[in-house]
VMD Tcl script that builds the backbone (N, CA, C; Angstrom):
set m [mol new atoms 282]
animate dup $m
set s [atomselect $m all]
$s set {name element resname resid chain x y z} {
  {N N MET 1 A 6.764 -4.640 14.735}
  {CA C MET 1 A 7.717 -5.730 13.964}
  {C C MET 1 A 8.812 -4.716 13.006}
  {N N ASN 2 A 9.744 -4.797 12.950}
  {CA C ASN 2 A 10.912 -3.915 11.874}
  {C C ASN 2 A 10.526 -4.198 10.735}
  {N N LEU 3 A 11.127 -4.039 9.768}
  {CA C LEU 3 A 10.686 -3.824 8.204}
  {C C LEU 3 A 12.050 -3.848 7.801}
  {N N ARG 4 A 12.604 -4.760 6.884}
  {CA C ARG 4 A 13.602 -4.359 6.335}
  {C C ARG 4 A 13.661 -4.360 4.670}
  {N N TYR 5 A 14.298 -3.949 3.756}
  {CA C TYR 5 A 14.080 -3.871 2.310}
  {C C TYR 5 A 15.680 -4.561 1.952}
  {N N THR 6 A 15.485 -5.361 1.242}
  {CA C THR 6 A 16.407 -5.867 0.138}
  {C C THR 6 A 16.936 -5.230 -0.582}
  {N N SER 7 A 18.430 -5.509 -1.284}
  {CA C SER 7 A 18.909 -3.995 -2.076}
  {C C SER 7 A 18.546 -4.692 -3.129}
  {N N ARG 8 A 17.706 -5.328 -3.696}
  {CA C ARG 8 A 16.774 -5.358 -5.182}
  {C C ARG 8 A 15.541 -4.782 -4.873}
  {N N ALA 9 A 15.109 -4.907 -3.489}
  {CA C ALA 9 A 13.490 -4.438 -3.250}
  {C C ALA 9 A 14.089 -2.209 -3.691}
  {N N LYS 10 A 14.845 -2.184 -2.957}
  {CA C LYS 10 A 15.439 -0.855 -3.242}
  {C C LYS 10 A 15.445 0.032 -3.924}
  {N N GLU 11 A 16.196 -0.931 -5.262}
  {CA C GLU 11 A 16.617 -0.859 -6.127}
  {C C GLU 11 A 15.790 -0.280 -7.189}
  {N N GLU 12 A 14.677 -1.607 -6.848}
  {CA C GLU 12 A 13.381 -1.582 -7.885}
  {C C GLU 12 A 12.817 -0.365 -7.524}
  {N N LEU 13 A 12.622 -0.064 -6.469}
  {CA C LEU 13 A 11.795 0.829 -5.662}
  {C C LEU 13 A 12.233 2.216 -6.629}
  {N N SER 14 A 13.512 2.148 -6.133}
  {CA C SER 14 A 14.315 3.724 -6.744}
  {C C SER 14 A 14.211 3.354 -8.350}
  {N N LEU 15 A 14.023 2.720 -8.962}
  {CA C LEU 15 A 13.478 2.785 -10.434}
  {C C LEU 15 A 12.428 3.197 -10.844}
  {N N ALA 16 A 11.528 2.490 -10.218}
  {CA C ALA 16 A 9.808 3.063 -10.859}
  {C C ALA 16 A 9.903 4.262 -10.432}
  {N N PHE 17 A 10.295 4.724 -8.967}
  {CA C PHE 17 A 10.270 6.010 -8.760}
  {C C PHE 17 A 10.658 7.315 -9.775}
  {N N ALA 18 A 11.955 6.719 -10.311}
  {CA C ALA 18 A 12.332 7.740 -11.126}
  {C C ALA 18 A 11.732 7.159 -12.621}
  {N N TRP 19 A 11.095 6.351 -13.098}
  {CA C TRP 19 A 10.458 6.319 -14.086}
  {C C TRP 19 A 9.106 7.288 -14.121}
  {N N TYR 20 A 8.052 6.774 -13.127}
  {CA C TYR 20 A 6.952 7.532 -12.918}
  {C C TYR 20 A 7.038 9.305 -12.757}
  {N N GLU 21 A 8.332 9.731 -12.729}
  {CA C GLU 21 A 8.721 10.947 -12.068}
  {C C GLU 21 A 9.256 11.553 -13.539}
  {N N GLU 22 A 10.177 10.762 -14.548}
  {CA C GLU 22 A 9.752 11.031 -15.916}
  {C C GLU 22 A 8.752 11.321 -16.577}
  {N N GLN 23 A 7.761 10.209 -16.300}
  {CA C GLN 23 A 6.550 10.438 -17.043}
  {C C GLN 23 A 5.594 11.565 -16.567}
  {N N ARG 24 A 5.307 11.942 -15.349}
  {CA C ARG 24 A 4.980 13.419 -14.715}
  {C C ARG 24 A 5.686 13.573 -13.499}
  {N N ARG 25 A 5.855 14.495 -13.365}
  {CA C ARG 25 A 6.230 15.177 -12.339}
  {C C ARG 25 A 5.313 15.286 -11.063}
  {N N GLY 26 A 5.635 14.444 -9.813}
  {CA C GLY 26 A 5.019 14.520 -8.678}
  {C C GLY 26 A 4.349 13.050 -8.698}
  {N N LEU 27 A 4.314 12.277 -10.045}
  {CA C LEU 27 A 3.432 11.033 -9.943}
  {C C LEU 27 A 4.602 9.777 -8.910}
  {N N GLY 28 A 5.967 10.069 -9.596}
  {CA C GLY 28 A 6.813 9.301 -8.762}
  {C C GLY 28 A 6.779 8.991 -6.683}
  {N N PHE 29 A 6.050 10.559 -6.279}
  {CA C PHE 29 A 5.763 10.568 -5.160}
  {C C PHE 29 A 4.513 10.269 -4.980}
  {N N GLU 30 A 3.127 9.976 -6.171}
  {CA C GLU 30 A 2.127 9.569 -5.951}
  {C C GLU 30 A 2.501 7.883 -5.553}
  {N N PHE 31 A 3.480 7.178 -6.323}
  {CA C PHE 31 A 3.637 5.996 -6.661}
  {C C PHE 31 A 4.399 5.698 -5.001}
  {N N LEU 32 A 5.298 6.676 -4.310}
  {CA C LEU 32 A 5.594 6.111 -3.196}
  {C C LEU 32 A 4.477 6.148 -2.188}
  {N N GLY 33 A 3.674 7.244 -2.179}
  {CA C GLY 33 A 2.600 7.018 -1.131}
  {C C GLY 33 A 1.992 5.893 -1.303}
  {N N CYS 34 A 1.132 5.065 -2.498}
  {CA C CYS 34 A 0.630 4.096 -2.532}
  {C C CYS 34 A 1.139 2.983 -2.176}
  {N N VAL 35 A 2.953 2.944 -2.342}
  {CA C VAL 35 A 3.468 1.650 -1.666}
  {C C VAL 35 A 3.307 1.550 -0.338}
  {N N GLU 36 A 3.900 3.070 0.288}
  {CA C GLU 36 A 3.800 3.458 1.365}
  {C C GLU 36 A 2.127 2.591 2.212}
  {N N VAL 37 A 1.102 3.186 1.275}
  {CA C VAL 37 A -0.130 2.257 2.120}
  {C C VAL 37 A 0.047 0.879 2.183}
  {N N ALA 38 A 0.583 0.009 1.132}
  {CA C ALA 38 A 0.741 -1.332 1.487}
  {C C ALA 38 A 1.448 -1.679 2.165}
  {N N ILE 39 A 2.921 -0.748 2.857}
  {CA C ILE 39 A 3.979 -1.099 3.763}
  {C C ILE 39 A 2.945 -1.283 5.030}
  {N N GLU 40 A 2.381 -0.248 5.036}
  {CA C GLU 40 A 1.900 -0.639 6.499}
  {C C GLU 40 A 0.580 -1.654 6.755}
  {N N SER 41 A 0.032 -1.274 5.874}
  {CA C SER 41 A -0.643 -2.803 5.811}
  {C C SER 41 A -0.201 -4.270 6.114}
  {N N ILE 42 A 1.200 -4.346 5.438}
  {CA C ILE 42 A 1.941 -5.472 5.912}
  {C C ILE 42 A 2.283 -5.365 7.047}
  {N N LEU 43 A 2.570 -4.242 7.763}
  {CA C LEU 43 A 3.453 -4.114 8.895}
  {C C LEU 43 A 2.291 -4.331 9.780}
  {N N HIS 44 A 0.669 -3.911 9.691}
  {CA C HIS 44 A -0.587 -4.157 10.725}
  {C C HIS 44 A -0.885 -5.665 10.607}
  {N N MET 45 A -0.961 -6.075 9.359}
  {CA C MET 45 A -1.258 -7.535 9.176}
  {C C MET 45 A -0.730 -8.317 8.488}
  {N N PRO 46 A 0.537 -9.022 8.389}
  {CA C PRO 46 A 1.099 -9.601 7.413}
  {C C PRO 46 A 0.816 -10.856 7.417}
  {N N LYS 47 A 0.103 -11.322 8.140}
  {CA C LYS 47 A -0.613 -13.082 7.988}
  {C C LYS 47 A -2.009 -12.678 6.830}
  {N N MET 48 A -2.444 -12.051 6.755}
  {CA C MET 48 A -3.402 -11.470 5.766}
  {C C MET 48 A -3.042 -12.108 4.403}
  {N N TYR 49 A -1.628 -11.599 4.003}
  {CA C TYR 49 A -1.526 -12.031 2.515}
  {C C TYR 49 A -0.976 -13.728 2.760}
  {N N VAL 50 A -1.383 -14.381 2.203}
  {CA C VAL 50 A -1.468 -15.343 2.043}
  {C C VAL 50 A 0.112 -15.523 0.961}
  {N N GLU 51 A 0.611 -16.899 0.845}
  {CA C GLU 51 A 1.699 -16.957 0.208}
  {C C GLU 51 A 1.528 -17.344 -0.902}
  {N N TYR 52 A 1.995 -16.934 -1.761}
  {CA C TYR 52 A 1.701 -16.830 -3.345}
  {C C TYR 52 A 2.796 -17.638 -4.378}
  {N N HIS 53 A 4.209 -16.868 -4.226}
  {CA C HIS 53 A 4.976 -17.665 -4.785}
  {C C HIS 53 A 6.321 -18.252 -4.101}
  {N N CYS 54 A 6.892 -19.685 -3.779}
  {CA C CYS 54 A 7.609 -19.932 -3.068}
  {C C CYS 54 A 6.998 -20.064 -1.584}
  {N N ASN 55 A 8.171 -18.929 -0.613}
  {CA C ASN 55 A 7.393 -18.597 0.664}
  {C C ASN 55 A 7.297 -17.089 0.814}
  {N N PHE 56 A 7.481 -16.640 -0.415}
  {CA C PHE 56 A 6.599 -15.150 -0.238}
  {C C PHE 56 A 5.362 -14.762 -0.230}
  {N N ARG 57 A 5.011 -13.948 0.026}
  {CA C ARG 57 A 3.638 -13.506 0.122}
  {C C ARG 57 A 3.419 -12.426 -0.423}
  {N N ARG 58 A 2.604 -11.948 -0.876}
  {CA C ARG 58 A 2.313 -10.854 -2.053}
  {C C ARG 58 A 1.048 -9.377 -1.452}
  {N N ALA 59 A 1.458 -8.343 -1.533}
  {CA C ALA 59 A 0.260 -7.417 -1.380}
  {C C ALA 59 A 0.533 -6.356 -2.728}
  {N N LEU 60 A -0.929 -6.386 -3.169}
  {CA C LEU 60 A -0.171 -5.629 -4.201}
  {C C LEU 60 A -0.614 -4.019 -3.684}
  {N N VAL 61 A 0.029 -3.160 -4.427}
  {CA C VAL 61 A 0.014 -1.776 -4.407}
  {C C VAL 61 A -1.267 -0.983 -5.501}
  {N N ARG 62 A -1.804 -0.268 -4.386}
  {CA C ARG 62 A -2.800 0.538 -5.243}
  {C C ARG 62 A -2.932 1.766 -6.296}
  {N N ARG 63 A -3.336 1.457 -7.715}
  {CA C ARG 63 A -3.112 2.184 -8.405}
  {C C ARG 63 A -2.223 2.123 -9.393}
  {N N PHE 64 A -0.886 1.439 -9.349}
  {CA C PHE 64 A -0.283 0.866 -9.978}
  {C C PHE 64 A 0.152 -0.575 -9.820}
  {N N PRO 65 A 0.487 -0.935 -11.507}
  {CA C PRO 65 A 0.841 -2.308 -11.254}
  {C C PRO 65 A 2.271 -3.112 -10.749}
  {N N PHE 66 A 2.030 -3.166 -9.508}
  {CA C PHE 66 A 3.675 -3.743 -8.769}
  {C C PHE 66 A 2.526 -4.544 -7.445}
  {N N SER 67 A 3.128 -5.456 -7.314}
  {CA C SER 67 A 3.471 -6.103 -6.088}
  {C C SER 67 A 4.640 -5.941 -5.257}
  {N N ILE 68 A 4.310 -6.396 -4.112}
  {CA C ILE 68 A 5.457 -6.334 -3.002}
  {C C ILE 68 A 5.484 -7.675 -2.632}
  {N N PHE 69 A 6.492 -8.422 -2.622}
  {CA C PHE 69 A 6.552 -9.392 -2.280}
  {C C PHE 69 A 7.898 -9.502 -1.264}
  {N N PHE 70 A 7.410 -10.155 0.313}
  {CA C PHE 70 A 7.532 -10.235 1.394}
  {C C PHE 70 A 7.830 -11.185 2.102}
  {N N THR 71 A 8.632 -11.575 2.906}
  {CA C THR 71 A 8.250 -12.628 4.236}
  {C C THR 71 A 8.392 -12.369 5.216}
  {N N ILE 72 A 7.847 -13.315 6.317}
  {CA C ILE 72 A 7.802 -13.121 7.798}
  {C C ILE 72 A 9.029 -13.866 8.416}
  {N N GLU 73 A 9.774 -13.289 9.172}
  {CA C GLU 73 A 10.530 -13.696 9.545}
  {C C GLU 73 A 10.200 -13.520 10.786}
  {N N GLU 74 A 11.547 -13.993 11.835}
  {CA C GLU 74 A 11.321 -14.320 13.674}
  {C C GLU 74 A 11.073 -12.694 14.220}
  {N N LEU 75 A 11.856 -11.795 14.051}
  {CA C LEU 75 A 12.064 -10.351 14.388}
  {C C LEU 75 A 11.232 -9.474 13.387}
  {N N GLU 76 A 11.636 -9.848 12.258}
  {CA C GLU 76 A 11.493 -8.790 11.203}
  {C C GLU 76 A 10.329 -9.093 9.685}
  {N N ILE 77 A 10.107 -7.866 9.165}
  {CA C ILE 77 A 9.449 -8.226 7.914}
  {C C ILE 77 A 10.537 -7.896 6.943}
  {N N VAL 78 A 10.920 -9.080 5.954}
  {CA C VAL 78 A 11.724 -8.297 4.701}
  {C C VAL 78 A 10.886 -8.298 3.381}
  {N N VAL 79 A 11.339 -7.004 2.551}
  {CA C VAL 79 A 10.276 -7.046 1.311}
  {C C VAL 79 A 11.875 -7.218 0.488}
  {N N HIS 80 A 11.124 -8.464 -0.018}
  {CA C HIS 80 A 12.330 -9.021 -0.983}
  {C C HIS 80 A 12.457 -8.677 -2.394}
  {N N ALA 81 A 11.211 -7.985 -2.783}
  {CA C ALA 81 A 10.998 -7.231 -4.060}
  {C C ALA 81 A 9.455 -6.214 -4.338}
  {N N ILE 82 A 9.882 -5.438 -4.906}
  {CA C ILE 82 A 8.807 -4.427 -5.368}
  {C C ILE 82 A 8.458 -4.399 -7.308}
  {N N PHE 83 A 7.833 -5.336 -7.146}
  {CA C PHE 83 A 7.845 -6.136 -8.318}
  {C C PHE 83 A 6.683 -5.380 -9.406}
  {N N ASP 84 A 7.344 -5.173 -10.384}
  {CA C ASP 84 A 6.502 -5.025 -11.645}
  {C C ASP 84 A 5.698 -5.853 -12.338}
  {N N THR 85 A 4.409 -5.632 -12.117}
  {CA C THR 85 A 3.423 -7.303 -12.428}
  {C C THR 85 A 3.810 -7.130 -13.999}
  {N N ARG 86 A 4.101 -6.232 -14.711}
  {CA C ARG 86 A 4.513 -6.241 -16.243}
  {C C ARG 86 A 5.272 -6.869 -16.729}
  {N N GLN 87 A 5.825 -7.291 -15.888}
  {CA C GLN 87 A 7.359 -7.655 -16.419}
  {C C GLN 87 A 7.040 -9.600 -16.180}
  {N N ASP 88 A 7.845 -9.908 -16.983}
  {CA C ASP 88 A 7.918 -11.549 -16.978}
  {C C ASP 88 A 8.207 -12.294 -15.924}
  {N N PRO 89 A 7.417 -13.140 -15.139}
  {CA C PRO 89 A 7.096 -13.670 -14.310}
  {C C PRO 89 A 8.250 -14.527 -14.000}
  {N N ILE 90 A 8.813 -15.108 -14.673}
  {CA C ILE 90 A 10.341 -15.829 -14.428}
  {C C ILE 90 A 11.279 -14.722 -13.311}
  {N N ARG 91 A 11.414 -13.449 -13.566}
  {CA C ARG 91 A 12.095 -12.567 -12.430}
  {C C ARG 91 A 11.514 -12.322 -11.345}
  {N N LEU 92 A 10.587 -12.760 -10.822}
  {CA C LEU 92 A 10.011 -12.705 -9.365}
  {C C LEU 92 A 11.075 -13.200 -8.489}
  {N N PRO 93 A 11.207 -12.874 -7.498}
  {CA C PRO 93 A 12.402 -13.384 -6.598}
  {C C PRO 93 A 12.476 -14.911 -5.970}
  {N N LYS 94 A 13.193 -15.090 -5.516}
  {CA C LYS 94 A 13.259 -16.979 -5.239}
  {C C LYS 94 A 14.089 -17.114 -4.371}
}
mol reanalyze $m
mol bondsrecalc $m
mol representation Tube
mol addrep $m
């Protein structure tokens, strides 16, 4: 199955990477590695993740306070948000 990131998800991923790199050199790459592990799990078993919010499924990112919100479409999995769980839930994708 193909994977596609929305512009929102790309921006959130980029901002989180930059923030973690500012905290400690290399930490941003550790974050990306943990996101990649979660994405691989989503690609292999997308229906393992139950619907959490609206029609979005949620996968947690190991070691970091982030959730990946995605939908399963006919021909692809769409990542809608790489959501920092410390944010106000009102900012969840709709």
